[in-house]
C-alpha positions in Angstrom: -0.1 -0.1 0.1 1.6 3.4 -0.9 1.8 5.8 1.5 -0.3 9.1 1.6 2.2 11.5 1.2 -0.4 14.5 0.6 -1.5 13.9 4.5 2.2 14.3 5.6 2.7 17.5 3.8 -0.8 18.8 4.9 0.2 18.1 8.4 3.6 19.4 8.3 2.5 22.5 6.5 -0.2 22.8 9.5 2.6 22.2 12.2 4.6 25.3 10.4 1.7 27.5 10.3 0.7 27.0 13.7 4.5 27.5 14.7 5.3 30.7 12.9 2.8 32.9 15.5 4.6 31.5 18.2 7.9 32.5 16.9 6.2 36.2 16.5 5.5 35.9 20.0 8.7 35.2 21.3 10.4 37.6 19.2 8.1 40.5 20.9 9.1 39.3 24.2 12.8 40.9 24.4 11.0 44.4 24.1 8.8 43.7 26.6 11.3 42.6 28.7 13.3 45.4 28.2 10.8 47.7 29.4 9.7 45.5 32.3 13.7 45.5 33.2 13.6 49.7 32.9 10.3 49.8 34.7 12.1 48.0 37.6 15.1 49.9 37.6 13.1 53.1 38.1 10.9 51.7 40.7 13.9 50.5 42.4 15.4 53.9 42.3 12.5 55.7 43.9 13.1 54.0 47.6 17.0 55.1 46.9 16.0 58.6 46.5 13.8 58.5 49.2 16.3 57.1 51.7 18.8 59.9 50.5 16.3 62.4 51.6 15.6 60.4 54.7 19.1 60.5 55.8 19.4 64.4 54.8 16.3 65.2 57.3 17.6 63.1 59.6 21.3 64.3 59.9 20.8 67.8 58.7 17.5 69.7 59.0 16.1 68.1 62.4 19.3 68.9 64.0 19.3 72.4 62.9 15.3 72.8 63.6 16.3 71.4 67.0 18.9 74.2 67.5 16.6 77.0 66.2 14.2 75.7 68.9 16.9 75.8 71.7 18.1 79.3 70.5 14.5 80.5 70.5 13.7 79.2 74.2 16.9 80.7 75.2 16.2 83.8 74.0 12.8 84.1 75.2 13.8 82.9 78.5 16.5 85.6 78.6 13.7 88.4 77.4 11.4 87.2 80.1 14.3 87.4 82.9 15.4 91.0 81.7 11.9 92.3 81.6 11.2 91.0 85.2 14.7 92.2 86.3 13.7 95.7 85.1 10.3 95.3 86.9 11.9 94.6 90.0 14.7 97.5 89.6 12.1 100.0 88.9 10.0 99.2 91.8 12.5 99.0 94.3 14.5 102.3 93.0 11.4 104.3 93.3 10.9 103.0 96.9 14.4 104.0 97.4 14.1 107.4 95.6 11.0 108.2 97.6 12.6 107.5 100.9 15.9 109.0 100.1 14.6 112.2 99.0 12.4 112.6 101.9 15.5 112.0 104.4 17.7 114.5 102.2 15.3 117.2 102.5 13.7 116.8 106.4 15.3 118.2 109.3 14.6 119.9 112.6 16.9 122.2 114.5 17.9 120.4 117.4 18.6 117.2 115.2 19.7 118.3 112.0 23.4 117.1 112.2 22.2 113.6 113.0 19.4 113.9 110.7 21.7 114.8 107.5 24.5 112.8 108.7 22.4 109.8 108.2 21.0 110.9 104.8 24.6 111.1 103.6 24.5 107.1 103.9 21.8 107.2 101.3 24.3 108.8 98.7 27.3 107.6 96.6 30.0 109.4 94.4 30.5 113.1 93.7 27.2 113.9 95.0 27.7 112.5 98.2 30.8 114.9 98.6 28.8 117.9 97.5 25.9 117.3 99.9 28.6 116.8 102.6 29.9 120.2 101.8 26.7 122.0 101.6 25.4 120.5 104.9 28.3 120.9 107.0 29.1 124.3 105.6 25.3 125.9 105.2 22.5 123.8 106.3 23.6 122.5 109.6 24.5 125.8 111.1 22.1 127.8 109.5 19.4 125.3 110.9 21.1 125.8 114.5 21.4 129.3 114.4 17.9 130.4 113.2 15.8 127.2 114.1 15.3 126.3 110.6 13.0 123.3 110.1 11.8 121.6 107.0 9.5 118.7 106.1 9.4 116.9 102.5 7.0 114.4 101.4 6.7 112.8 97.9 3.3 112.8 96.4 4.3 110.9 93.4 7.3 109.5 91.8 7.7 107.3 88.5 10.4 105.2 87.0 12.3 106.6 84.0 14.8 104.0 83.3 15.7 100.7 85.5 18.4 98.0 84.9 19.7 95.9 87.9 22.4 98.5 88.6 21.2 101.8 87.7 18.0 103.6 87.7 16.6 107.1 87.1 13.2 108.1 89.0 11.4 111.4 88.3 10.2 112.6 91.8 7.8 115.2 92.8 8.5 116.9 96.3 6.5 119.4 98.3 8.6 120.8 101.0 7.5 123.1 103.9 10.2 125.0 105.8 9.8 127.2 108.7 12.3 129.5 110.3 12.1 130.5 113.8 8.6 131.7 114.6 7.6 132.7 111.0 4.9 131.1 108.9 5.9 128.0 107.1 6.3 128.2 103.3 5.6 125.8 100.9 7.7 124.8 98.1 6.7 122.3 95.1 9.4 121.0 92.7 10.6 118.2 90.8 14.0 116.2 90.7 15.4 113.7 88.5 17.1 111.5 90.8 19.6 108.7 89.7 20.6 105.7 91.9 23.1 103.1 91.5 23.2 99.7 93.2 25.8 99.6 95.8 25.7 96.0 97.3 22.3 95.5 98.1 21.0 99.3 98.1 20.0 101.6 95.8 22.1 105.0 96.6 21.6 108.1 94.7 24.4 109.5 92.7 22.6 112.6 91.1 19.9 114.8 92.3 19.1 117.4 89.4 15.8 119.7 89.8 13.8 119.8 86.7 
């Protein structure tokens, strides 16, 4: 019996035709693989970049931010302390200016030497020397000889400036002076008082009429 050649040829042709699409599909795969590789590489670089920014933030930005916050807190603390110290200095210097002014300008004939001597202890610097000379040469002898008495009051006083070491106070003074048996004489004035902190005391270094 003769073999069926046509059947074999047909089968081979069919197999070749069926194989061709497979070859085309396989030819397209390298391009797809390349694109997939590129996508994978790009995707893989994103975590690397994110990791780099994370290190920048961790080692540069955050320490700088922490330093800025620390400096800001330190400045605010210093500012608060400065304001508070200024307020304390203003209050204490105004009180000292009031009391010292009254002591400087008040005396009686029988105790003038002791009273003005004690007032000198409230002064410092050149003003202390000037006040000592004035009281010893003029005020004390005149008060004893003519029976002069003086009473000073301070109805108002206000801080002009104040630091923990130096302060300026504006003092309003009313002084009543009596000479012997004469009628009292009232005088109103204002004085710019400069005080310096010596130890723990406010002492007057300048006493200027305004």
